[in-house]
PyMOL Python script that loads the backbone (N, CA, C, O; Angstrom):
from pymol import cmd

cmd.read_pdbstr("""\
ATOM      1  N   MET A   1      -1.840  61.359  -5.860  1.00  0.00           N
ATOM      2  CA  MET A   1      -3.113  60.688  -5.723  1.00  0.00           C
ATOM      3  C   MET A   1      -3.279  59.617  -6.808  1.00  0.00           C
ATOM      4  O   MET A   1      -3.784  58.524  -6.553  1.00  0.00           O
ATOM      5  N   ARG A   2      -2.833  59.968  -8.045  1.00  0.00           N
ATOM      6  CA  ARG A   2      -2.935  58.993  -9.131  1.00  0.00           C
ATOM      7  C   ARG A   2      -2.112  57.751  -8.840  1.00  0.00           C
ATOM      8  O   ARG A   2      -2.552  56.628  -9.086  1.00  0.00           O
ATOM      9  N   ARG A   3      -0.936  57.957  -8.323  1.00  0.00           N
ATOM     10  CA  ARG A   3      -0.059  56.823  -8.019  1.00  0.00           C
ATOM     11  C   ARG A   3      -0.716  55.912  -6.976  1.00  0.00           C
ATOM     12  O   ARG A   3      -0.632  54.688  -7.072  1.00  0.00           O
ATOM     13  N   PHE A   4      -1.364  56.515  -5.987  1.00  0.00           N
ATOM     14  CA  PHE A   4      -2.070  55.735  -4.966  1.00  0.00           C
ATOM     15  C   PHE A   4      -3.213  54.943  -5.595  1.00  0.00           C
ATOM     16  O   PHE A   4      -3.376  53.758  -5.301  1.00  0.00           O
ATOM     17  N   LEU A   5      -4.012  55.586  -6.464  1.00  0.00           N
ATOM     18  CA  LEU A   5      -5.136  54.889  -7.093  1.00  0.00           C
ATOM     19  C   LEU A   5      -4.663  53.764  -7.999  1.00  0.00           C
ATOM     20  O   LEU A   5      -5.270  52.693  -8.033  1.00  0.00           O
ATOM     21  N   LYS A   6      -3.579  54.001  -8.736  1.00  0.00           N
ATOM     22  CA  LYS A   6      -3.050  52.942  -9.586  1.00  0.00           C
ATOM     23  C   LYS A   6      -2.529  51.781  -8.730  1.00  0.00           C
ATOM     24  O   LYS A   6      -2.737  50.615  -9.064  1.00  0.00           O
ATOM     25  N   GLY A   7      -1.862  52.104  -7.647  1.00  0.00           N
ATOM     26  CA  GLY A   7      -1.364  51.058  -6.748  1.00  0.00           C
ATOM     27  C   GLY A   7      -2.499  50.282  -6.102  1.00  0.00           C
ATOM     28  O   GLY A   7      -2.435  49.058  -5.984  1.00  0.00           O
ATOM     29  N   LEU A   8      -3.535  50.992  -5.685  1.00  0.00           N
ATOM     30  CA  LEU A   8      -4.691  50.327  -5.078  1.00  0.00           C
ATOM     31  C   LEU A   8      -5.387  49.433  -6.091  1.00  0.00           C
ATOM     32  O   LEU A   8      -5.778  48.311  -5.770  1.00  0.00           O
ATOM     33  N   GLY A   9      -5.543  49.925  -7.307  1.00  0.00           N
ATOM     34  CA  GLY A   9      -6.163  49.116  -8.351  1.00  0.00           C
ATOM     35  C   GLY A   9      -5.367  47.859  -8.644  1.00  0.00           C
ATOM     36  O   GLY A   9      -5.935  46.774  -8.765  1.00  0.00           O
ATOM     37  N   LEU A  10      -4.056  48.000  -8.758  1.00  0.00           N
ATOM     38  CA  LEU A  10      -3.205  46.838  -9.013  1.00  0.00           C
ATOM     39  C   LEU A  10      -3.261  45.859  -7.848  1.00  0.00           C
ATOM     40  O   LEU A  10      -3.296  44.645  -8.053  1.00  0.00           O
ATOM     41  N   PHE A  11      -3.270  46.384  -6.630  1.00  0.00           N
ATOM     42  CA  PHE A  11      -3.377  45.515  -5.459  1.00  0.00           C
ATOM     43  C   PHE A  11      -4.674  44.715  -5.479  1.00  0.00           C
ATOM     44  O   PHE A  11      -4.667  43.516  -5.199  1.00  0.00           O
ATOM     45  N   LEU A  12      -5.782  45.364  -5.807  1.00  0.00           N
ATOM     46  CA  LEU A  12      -7.068  44.669  -5.846  1.00  0.00           C
ATOM     47  C   LEU A  12      -7.084  43.595  -6.926  1.00  0.00           C
ATOM     48  O   LEU A  12      -7.620  42.507  -6.715  1.00  0.00           O
ATOM     49  N   VAL A  13      -6.504  43.893  -8.070  1.00  0.00           N
ATOM     50  CA  VAL A  13      -6.475  42.919  -9.165  1.00  0.00           C
ATOM     51  C   VAL A  13      -5.642  41.702  -8.790  1.00  0.00           C
ATOM     52  O   VAL A  13      -5.996  40.577  -9.142  1.00  0.00           O
ATOM     53  N   VAL A  14      -4.549  41.914  -8.085  1.00  0.00           N
ATOM     54  CA  VAL A  14      -3.664  40.805  -7.714  1.00  0.00           C
ATOM     55  C   VAL A  14      -4.150  40.093  -6.454  1.00  0.00           C
ATOM     56  O   VAL A  14      -4.084  38.867  -6.369  1.00  0.00           O
ATOM     57  N   ALA A  15      -4.633  40.848  -5.490  1.00  0.00           N
ATOM     58  CA  ALA A  15      -4.991  40.257  -4.201  1.00  0.00           C
ATOM     59  C   ALA A  15      -6.281  39.444  -4.239  1.00  0.00           C
ATOM     60  O   ALA A  15      -6.420  38.479  -3.487  1.00  0.00           O
ATOM     61  N   ALA A  16      -7.218  39.811  -5.092  1.00  0.00           N
ATOM     62  CA  ALA A  16      -8.501  39.108  -5.120  1.00  0.00           C
ATOM     63  C   ALA A  16      -8.352  37.627  -5.492  1.00  0.00           C
ATOM     64  O   ALA A  16      -8.894  36.777  -4.786  1.00  0.00           O
ATOM     65  N   PRO A  17      -7.637  37.287  -6.574  1.00  0.00           N
ATOM     66  CA  PRO A  17      -7.469  35.855  -6.866  1.00  0.00           C
ATOM     67  C   PRO A  17      -6.663  35.132  -5.789  1.00  0.00           C
ATOM     68  O   PRO A  17      -6.950  33.979  -5.465  1.00  0.00           O
ATOM     69  N   ALA A  18      -5.656  35.806  -5.234  1.00  0.00           N
ATOM     70  CA  ALA A  18      -4.866  35.178  -4.176  1.00  0.00           C
ATOM     71  C   ALA A  18      -5.734  34.890  -2.954  1.00  0.00           C
ATOM     72  O   ALA A  18      -5.600  33.844  -2.320  1.00  0.00           O
ATOM     73  N   TRP A  19      -6.630  35.833  -2.627  1.00  0.00           N
ATOM     74  CA  TRP A  19      -7.543  35.616  -1.512  1.00  0.00           C
ATOM     75  C   TRP A  19      -8.469  34.433  -1.800  1.00  0.00           C
ATOM     76  O   TRP A  19      -8.738  33.623  -0.913  1.00  0.00           O
ATOM     77  N   GLY A  20      -8.949  34.337  -3.024  1.00  0.00           N
ATOM     78  CA  GLY A  20      -9.836  33.233  -3.384  1.00  0.00           C
ATOM     79  C   GLY A  20      -9.159  31.882  -3.259  1.00  0.00           C
ATOM     80  O   GLY A  20      -9.751  30.931  -2.749  1.00  0.00           O
ATOM     81  N   VAL A  21      -7.932  31.796  -3.717  1.00  0.00           N
ATOM     82  CA  VAL A  21      -7.184  30.536  -3.613  1.00  0.00           C
ATOM     83  C   VAL A  21      -6.933  30.201  -2.146  1.00  0.00           C
ATOM     84  O   VAL A  21      -7.070  29.046  -1.742  1.00  0.00           O
ATOM     85  N   ALA A  22      -6.569  31.196  -1.352  1.00  0.00           N
ATOM     86  CA  ALA A  22      -6.329  30.959   0.073  1.00  0.00           C
ATOM     87  C   ALA A  22      -7.611  30.523   0.776  1.00  0.00           C
ATOM     88  O   ALA A  22      -7.585  29.622   1.615  1.00  0.00           O
ATOM     89  N   ALA A  23      -8.729  31.157   0.440  1.00  0.00           N
ATOM     90  CA  ALA A  23     -10.010  30.788   1.062  1.00  0.00           C
ATOM     91  C   ALA A  23     -10.396  29.363   0.691  1.00  0.00           C
ATOM     92  O   ALA A  23     -10.896  28.617   1.533  1.00  0.00           O
ATOM     93  N   MET A  24     -10.170  28.981  -0.560  1.00  0.00           N
ATOM     94  CA  MET A  24     -10.495  27.622  -0.981  1.00  0.00           C
ATOM     95  C   MET A  24      -9.602  26.610  -0.260  1.00  0.00           C
ATOM     96  O   MET A  24     -10.069  25.545   0.145  1.00  0.00           O
ATOM     97  N   ALA A  25      -8.332  26.938  -0.102  1.00  0.00           N
ATOM     98  CA  ALA A  25      -7.429  26.042   0.614  1.00  0.00           C
ATOM     99  C   ALA A  25      -7.855  25.876   2.069  1.00  0.00           C
ATOM    100  O   ALA A  25      -7.793  24.773   2.611  1.00  0.00           O
ATOM    101  N   ILE A  26      -8.284  26.964   2.704  1.00  0.00           N
ATOM    102  CA  ILE A  26      -8.739  26.888   4.094  1.00  0.00           C
ATOM    103  C   ILE A  26      -9.982  26.011   4.199  1.00  0.00           C
ATOM    104  O   ILE A  26     -10.098  25.201   5.118  1.00  0.00           O
ATOM    105  N   VAL A  27     -10.910  26.172   3.256  1.00  0.00           N
ATOM    106  CA  VAL A  27     -12.120  25.341   3.273  1.00  0.00           C
ATOM    107  C   VAL A  27     -11.758  23.874   3.105  1.00  0.00           C
ATOM    108  O   VAL A  27     -12.303  23.021   3.806  1.00  0.00           O
ATOM    109  N   PHE A  28     -10.850  23.567   2.187  1.00  0.00           N
ATOM    110  CA  PHE A  28     -10.452  22.177   1.973  1.00  0.00           C
ATOM    111  C   PHE A  28      -9.782  21.596   3.213  1.00  0.00           C
ATOM    112  O   PHE A  28      -9.994  20.431   3.550  1.00  0.00           O
ATOM    113  N   MET A  29      -8.970  22.411   3.893  1.00  0.00           N
ATOM    114  CA  MET A  29      -8.267  21.909   5.078  1.00  0.00           C
ATOM    115  C   MET A  29      -9.211  21.703   6.256  1.00  0.00           C
ATOM    116  O   MET A  29      -9.037  20.760   7.027  1.00  0.00           O
ATOM    117  N   THR A  30     -10.201  22.566   6.403  1.00  0.00           N
ATOM    118  CA  THR A  30     -11.067  22.466   7.572  1.00  0.00           C
ATOM    119  C   THR A  30     -12.259  21.531   7.364  1.00  0.00           C
ATOM    120  O   THR A  30     -12.658  20.824   8.289  1.00  0.00           O
ATOM    121  N   ARG A  31     -12.825  21.523   6.162  1.00  0.00           N
ATOM    122  CA  ARG A  31     -14.024  20.717   5.915  1.00  0.00           C
ATOM    123  C   ARG A  31     -13.770  19.519   5.031  1.00  0.00           C
ATOM    124  O   ARG A  31     -14.619  18.633   4.942  1.00  0.00           O
ATOM    125  N   GLY A  32     -12.642  19.468   4.386  1.00  0.00           N
ATOM    126  CA  GLY A  32     -12.377  18.406   3.429  1.00  0.00           C
ATOM    127  C   GLY A  32     -12.898  18.808   2.055  1.00  0.00           C
ATOM    128  O   GLY A  32     -13.594  19.813   1.905  1.00  0.00           O
ATOM    129  N   ALA A  33     -12.550  18.013   1.068  1.00  0.00           N
ATOM    130  CA  ALA A  33     -12.978  18.296  -0.296  1.00  0.00           C
ATOM    131  C   ALA A  33     -14.489  18.107  -0.416  1.00  0.00           C
ATOM    132  O   ALA A  33     -15.064  17.278   0.288  1.00  0.00           O
ATOM    133  N   PRO A  34     -15.137  18.867  -1.301  1.00  0.00           N
ATOM    134  CA  PRO A  34     -16.579  18.687  -1.499  1.00  0.00           C
ATOM    135  C   PRO A  34     -16.895  17.263  -1.948  1.00  0.00           C
ATOM    136  O   PRO A  34     -16.112  16.643  -2.667  1.00  0.00           O
ATOM    137  N   ALA A  35     -18.030  16.760  -1.527  1.00  0.00           N
ATOM    138  CA  ALA A  35     -18.399  15.368  -1.800  1.00  0.00           C
ATOM    139  C   ALA A  35     -18.774  15.143  -3.255  1.00  0.00           C
ATOM    140  O   ALA A  35     -18.635  14.028  -3.758  1.00  0.00           O
ATOM    141  N   SER A  36     -19.243  16.168  -3.937  1.00  0.00           N
ATOM    142  CA  SER A  36     -19.665  15.975  -5.318  1.00  0.00           C
ATOM    143  C   SER A  36     -19.186  17.139  -6.172  1.00  0.00           C
ATOM    144  O   SER A  36     -18.765  18.182  -5.673  1.00  0.00           O
ATOM    145  N   ALA A  37     -19.267  16.920  -7.470  1.00  0.00           N
ATOM    146  CA  ALA A  37     -18.892  17.980  -8.402  1.00  0.00           C
ATOM    147  C   ALA A  37     -19.845  19.163  -8.284  1.00  0.00           C
ATOM    148  O   ALA A  37     -19.433  20.308  -8.469  1.00  0.00           O
ATOM    149  N   GLU A  38     -21.102  18.901  -7.980  1.00  0.00           N
ATOM    150  CA  GLU A  38     -22.078  19.992  -7.824  1.00  0.00           C
ATOM    151  C   GLU A  38     -21.731  20.866  -6.629  1.00  0.00           C
ATOM    152  O   GLU A  38     -21.832  22.090  -6.704  1.00  0.00           O
ATOM    153  N   ALA A  39     -21.325  20.248  -5.530  1.00  0.00           N
ATOM    154  CA  ALA A  39     -20.944  21.023  -4.339  1.00  0.00           C
ATOM    155  C   ALA A  39     -19.692  21.851  -4.624  1.00  0.00           C
ATOM    156  O   ALA A  39     -19.583  22.993  -4.178  1.00  0.00           O
ATOM    157  N   PHE A  40     -18.755  21.275  -5.362  1.00  0.00           N
ATOM    158  CA  PHE A  40     -17.541  22.011  -5.723  1.00  0.00           C
ATOM    159  C   PHE A  40     -17.891  23.184  -6.638  1.00  0.00           C
ATOM    160  O   PHE A  40     -17.353  24.278  -6.472  1.00  0.00           O
ATOM    161  N   GLY A  41     -18.779  22.968  -7.594  1.00  0.00           N
ATOM    162  CA  GLY A  41     -19.216  24.032  -8.489  1.00  0.00           C
ATOM    163  C   GLY A  41     -19.918  25.153  -7.739  1.00  0.00           C
ATOM    164  O   GLY A  41     -19.719  26.331  -8.037  1.00  0.00           O
ATOM    165  N   ALA A  42     -20.737  24.784  -6.769  1.00  0.00           N
ATOM    166  CA  ALA A  42     -21.432  25.797  -5.975  1.00  0.00           C
ATOM    167  C   ALA A  42     -20.433  26.631  -5.173  1.00  0.00           C
ATOM    168  O   ALA A  42     -20.604  27.842  -5.033  1.00  0.00           O
ATOM    169  N   MET A  43     -19.388  25.982  -4.646  1.00  0.00           N
ATOM    170  CA  MET A  43     -18.375  26.708  -3.895  1.00  0.00           C
ATOM    171  C   MET A  43     -17.610  27.666  -4.814  1.00  0.00           C
ATOM    172  O   MET A  43     -17.326  28.801  -4.432  1.00  0.00           O
ATOM    173  N   LEU A  44     -17.278  27.209  -6.021  1.00  0.00           N
ATOM    174  CA  LEU A  44     -16.591  28.090  -6.977  1.00  0.00           C
ATOM    175  C   LEU A  44     -17.474  29.271  -7.377  1.00  0.00           C
ATOM    176  O   LEU A  44     -16.988  30.394  -7.510  1.00  0.00           O
ATOM    177  N   ASP A  45     -18.761  29.022  -7.567  1.00  0.00           N
ATOM    178  CA  ASP A  45     -19.682  30.108  -7.905  1.00  0.00           C
ATOM    179  C   ASP A  45     -19.706  31.175  -6.827  1.00  0.00           C
ATOM    180  O   ASP A  45     -19.659  32.367  -7.131  1.00  0.00           O
ATOM    181  N   ARG A  46     -19.778  30.760  -5.573  1.00  0.00           N
ATOM    182  CA  ARG A  46     -19.788  31.732  -4.468  1.00  0.00           C
ATOM    183  C   ARG A  46     -18.485  32.510  -4.424  1.00  0.00           C
ATOM    184  O   ARG A  46     -18.479  33.716  -4.176  1.00  0.00           O
ATOM    185  N   MET A  47     -17.371  31.808  -4.667  1.00  0.00           N
ATOM    186  CA  MET A  47     -16.074  32.467  -4.624  1.00  0.00           C
ATOM    187  C   MET A  47     -15.962  33.495  -5.757  1.00  0.00           C
ATOM    188  O   MET A  47     -15.530  34.624  -5.526  1.00  0.00           O
ATOM    189  N   PHE A  48     -16.348  33.112  -6.971  1.00  0.00           N
ATOM    190  CA  PHE A  48     -16.235  34.028  -8.102  1.00  0.00           C
ATOM    191  C   PHE A  48     -17.194  35.202  -7.986  1.00  0.00           C
ATOM    192  O   PHE A  48     -16.911  36.280  -8.508  1.00  0.00           O
ATOM    193  N   ASP A  49     -18.316  35.015  -7.314  1.00  0.00           N
ATOM    194  CA  ASP A  49     -19.256  36.114  -7.123  1.00  0.00           C
ATOM    195  C   ASP A  49     -18.639  37.250  -6.310  1.00  0.00           C
ATOM    196  O   ASP A  49     -19.037  38.405  -6.465  1.00  0.00           O
ATOM    197  N   SER A  50     -17.689  36.944  -5.461  1.00  0.00           N
ATOM    198  CA  SER A  50     -17.042  38.005  -4.687  1.00  0.00           C
ATOM    199  C   SER A  50     -15.730  38.460  -5.308  1.00  0.00           C
ATOM    200  O   SER A  50     -15.315  39.598  -5.092  1.00  0.00           O
ATOM    201  N   ILE A  51     -15.070  37.605  -6.069  1.00  0.00           N
ATOM    202  CA  ILE A  51     -13.768  37.969  -6.631  1.00  0.00           C
ATOM    203  C   ILE A  51     -13.907  38.828  -7.880  1.00  0.00           C
ATOM    204  O   ILE A  51     -13.183  39.812  -8.033  1.00  0.00           O
ATOM    205  N   ILE A  52     -14.815  38.479  -8.765  1.00  0.00           N
ATOM    206  CA  ILE A  52     -14.929  39.182 -10.042  1.00  0.00           C
ATOM    207  C   ILE A  52     -15.226  40.680  -9.854  1.00  0.00           C
ATOM    208  O   ILE A  52     -14.569  41.496 -10.501  1.00  0.00           O
ATOM    209  N   PRO A  53     -16.179  41.079  -9.005  1.00  0.00           N
ATOM    210  CA  PRO A  53     -16.389  42.530  -8.823  1.00  0.00           C
ATOM    211  C   PRO A  53     -15.157  43.244  -8.265  1.00  0.00           C
ATOM    212  O   PRO A  53     -14.900  44.397  -8.610  1.00  0.00           O
ATOM    213  N   THR A  54     -14.403  42.570  -7.413  1.00  0.00           N
ATOM    214  CA  THR A  54     -13.194  43.176  -6.857  1.00  0.00           C
ATOM    215  C   THR A  54     -12.155  43.396  -7.944  1.00  0.00           C
ATOM    216  O   THR A  54     -11.519  44.450  -7.987  1.00  0.00           O
ATOM    217  N   ILE A  55     -11.973  42.410  -8.829  1.00  0.00           N
ATOM    218  CA  ILE A  55     -11.021  42.547  -9.925  1.00  0.00           C
ATOM    219  C   ILE A  55     -11.464  43.665 -10.869  1.00  0.00           C
ATOM    220  O   ILE A  55     -10.641  44.466 -11.311  1.00  0.00           O
ATOM    221  N   VAL A  56     -12.754  43.719 -11.176  1.00  0.00           N
ATOM    222  CA  VAL A  56     -13.266  44.759 -12.073  1.00  0.00           C
ATOM    223  C   VAL A  56     -13.082  46.141 -11.446  1.00  0.00           C
ATOM    224  O   VAL A  56     -12.694  47.080 -12.141  1.00  0.00           O
ATOM    225  N   ALA A  57     -13.349  46.283 -10.168  1.00  0.00           N
ATOM    226  CA  ALA A  57     -13.174  47.580  -9.497  1.00  0.00           C
ATOM    227  C   ALA A  57     -11.707  47.993  -9.496  1.00  0.00           C
ATOM    228  O   ALA A  57     -11.389  49.155  -9.750  1.00  0.00           O
ATOM    229  N   GLY A  58     -10.818  47.055  -9.212  1.00  0.00           N
ATOM    230  CA  GLY A  58      -9.386  47.371  -9.229  1.00  0.00           C
ATOM    231  C   GLY A  58      -8.908  47.760 -10.611  1.00  0.00           C
ATOM    232  O   GLY A  58      -8.145  48.714 -10.760  1.00  0.00           O
ATOM    233  N   GLY A  59      -9.346  47.032 -11.622  1.00  0.00           N
ATOM    234  CA  GLY A  59      -8.975  47.375 -12.990  1.00  0.00           C
ATOM    235  C   GLY A  59      -9.526  48.726 -13.406  1.00  0.00           C
ATOM    236  O   GLY A  59      -8.860  49.489 -14.106  1.00  0.00           O
ATOM    237  N   GLY A  60     -10.745  49.021 -12.973  1.00  0.00           N
ATOM    238  CA  GLY A  60     -11.340  50.322 -13.282  1.00  0.00           C
ATOM    239  C   GLY A  60     -10.571  51.464 -12.640  1.00  0.00           C
ATOM    240  O   GLY A  60     -10.335  52.490 -13.278  1.00  0.00           O
ATOM    241  N   LEU A  61     -10.177  51.296 -11.381  1.00  0.00           N
ATOM    242  CA  LEU A  61      -9.378  52.335 -10.711  1.00  0.00           C
ATOM    243  C   LEU A  61      -8.069  52.570 -11.448  1.00  0.00           C
ATOM    244  O   LEU A  61      -7.685  53.711 -11.705  1.00  0.00           O
ATOM    245  N   TRP A  62      -7.396  51.490 -11.780  1.00  0.00           N
ATOM    246  CA  TRP A  62      -6.113  51.606 -12.469  1.00  0.00           C
ATOM    247  C   TRP A  62      -6.296  52.273 -13.828  1.00  0.00           C
ATOM    248  O   TRP A  62      -5.514  53.148 -14.198  1.00  0.00           O
ATOM    249  N   LEU A  63      -7.318  51.867 -14.571  1.00  0.00           N
ATOM    250  CA  LEU A  63      -7.569  52.432 -15.894  1.00  0.00           C
ATOM    251  C   LEU A  63      -7.899  53.918 -15.825  1.00  0.00           C
ATOM    252  O   LEU A  63      -7.360  54.704 -16.604  1.00  0.00           O
ATOM    253  N   LEU A  64      -8.772  54.314 -14.908  1.00  0.00           N
ATOM    254  CA  LEU A  64      -9.123  55.732 -14.790  1.00  0.00           C
ATOM    255  C   LEU A  64      -7.922  56.589 -14.400  1.00  0.00           C
ATOM    256  O   LEU A  64      -7.744  57.686 -14.930  1.00  0.00           O
ATOM    257  N   ALA A  65      -7.101  56.095 -13.479  1.00  0.00           N
ATOM    258  CA  ALA A  65      -5.904  56.839 -13.085  1.00  0.00           C
ATOM    259  C   ALA A  65      -4.929  56.947 -14.252  1.00  0.00           C
ATOM    260  O   ALA A  65      -4.291  57.986 -14.427  1.00  0.00           O
ATOM    261  N   SER A  66      -4.805  55.899 -15.045  1.00  0.00           N
ATOM    262  CA  SER A  66      -3.905  55.934 -16.199  1.00  0.00           C
ATOM    263  C   SER A  66      -4.404  56.901 -17.260  1.00  0.00           C
ATOM    264  O   SER A  66      -3.611  57.644 -17.839  1.00  0.00           O
ATOM    265  N   ILE A  67      -5.696  56.903 -17.523  1.00  0.00           N
ATOM    266  CA  ILE A  67      -6.266  57.828 -18.506  1.00  0.00           C
ATOM    267  C   ILE A  67      -6.061  59.270 -18.046  1.00  0.00           C
ATOM    268  O   ILE A  67      -5.686  60.126 -18.848  1.00  0.00           O
ATOM    269  N   ASP A  68      -6.303  59.547 -16.767  1.00  0.00           N
ATOM    270  CA  ASP A  68      -6.122  60.895 -16.236  1.00  0.00           C
ATOM    271  C   ASP A  68      -4.666  61.336 -16.380  1.00  0.00           C
ATOM    272  O   ASP A  68      -4.386  62.484 -16.726  1.00  0.00           O
ATOM    273  N   GLU A  69      -3.748  60.415 -16.112  1.00  0.00           N
ATOM    274  CA  GLU A  69      -2.326  60.737 -16.222  1.00  0.00           C
ATOM    275  C   GLU A  69      -1.945  61.066 -17.669  1.00  0.00           C
ATOM    276  O   GLU A  69      -1.195  62.011 -17.913  1.00  0.00           O
ATOM    277  N   ARG A  70      -2.449  60.305 -18.609  1.00  0.00           N
ATOM    278  CA  ARG A  70      -2.123  60.559 -20.020  1.00  0.00           C
ATOM    279  C   ARG A  70      -2.760  61.852 -20.523  1.00  0.00           C
ATOM    280  O   ARG A  70      -2.147  62.584 -21.300  1.00  0.00           O
ATOM    281  N   LEU A  71      -3.974  62.131 -20.089  1.00  0.00           N
ATOM    282  CA  LEU A  71      -4.614  63.383 -20.485  1.00  0.00           C
ATOM    283  C   LEU A  71      -3.851  64.586 -19.941  1.00  0.00           C
ATOM    284  O   LEU A  71      -3.748  65.610 -20.616  1.00  0.00           O
ATOM    285  N   GLU A  72      -3.317  64.471 -18.733  1.00  0.00           N
ATOM    286  CA  GLU A  72      -2.561  65.575 -18.160  1.00  0.00           C
ATOM    287  C   GLU A  72      -1.241  65.784 -18.915  1.00  0.00           C
ATOM    288  O   GLU A  72      -0.786  66.918 -19.067  1.00  0.00           O
ATOM    289  N   ARG A  73      -0.636  64.706 -19.379  1.00  0.00           N
ATOM    290  CA  ARG A  73       0.606  64.834 -20.139  1.00  0.00           C
ATOM    291  C   ARG A  73       0.378  65.567 -21.463  1.00  0.00           C
ATOM    292  O   ARG A  73       1.214  66.363 -21.891  1.00  0.00           O
ATOM    293  N   LYS A  74      -0.772  65.289 -22.113  1.00  0.00           N
ATOM    294  CA  LYS A  74      -1.069  65.936 -23.384  1.00  0.00           C
ATOM    295  C   LYS A  74      -1.366  67.422 -23.236  1.00  0.00           C
ATOM    296  O   LYS A  74      -1.060  68.213 -24.129  1.00  0.00           O
ATOM    297  N   ALA A  75      -1.956  67.797 -22.122  1.00  0.00           N
ATOM    298  CA  ALA A  75      -2.358  69.199 -21.917  1.00  0.00           C
ATOM    299  C   ALA A  75      -1.198  70.093 -21.555  1.00  0.00           C
ATOM    300  O   ALA A  75      -1.383  71.293 -21.353  1.00  0.00           O
TER     301      ALA A  75
END
""", "prot")
cmd.dss("prot")
cmd.show_as("cartoon", "prot")
cmd.util.cbc("prot")
cmd.orient("prot")
């Protein structure tokens, strides 16, 4: 179970930024580049609002599984 949680956490940490880059590329290809720096900033804000919690959740899963594994080794 620990190995699964660590793998899931690592996947979330790696996949979230990759998804964000892919989503931004799709937006650029379908709608074109944003007309202003403000529009680009707003798009980045929306993207980071969904990516950051995913990265934090993945890191938390990985960290908790690692701590549990080390505690079991000591006992």
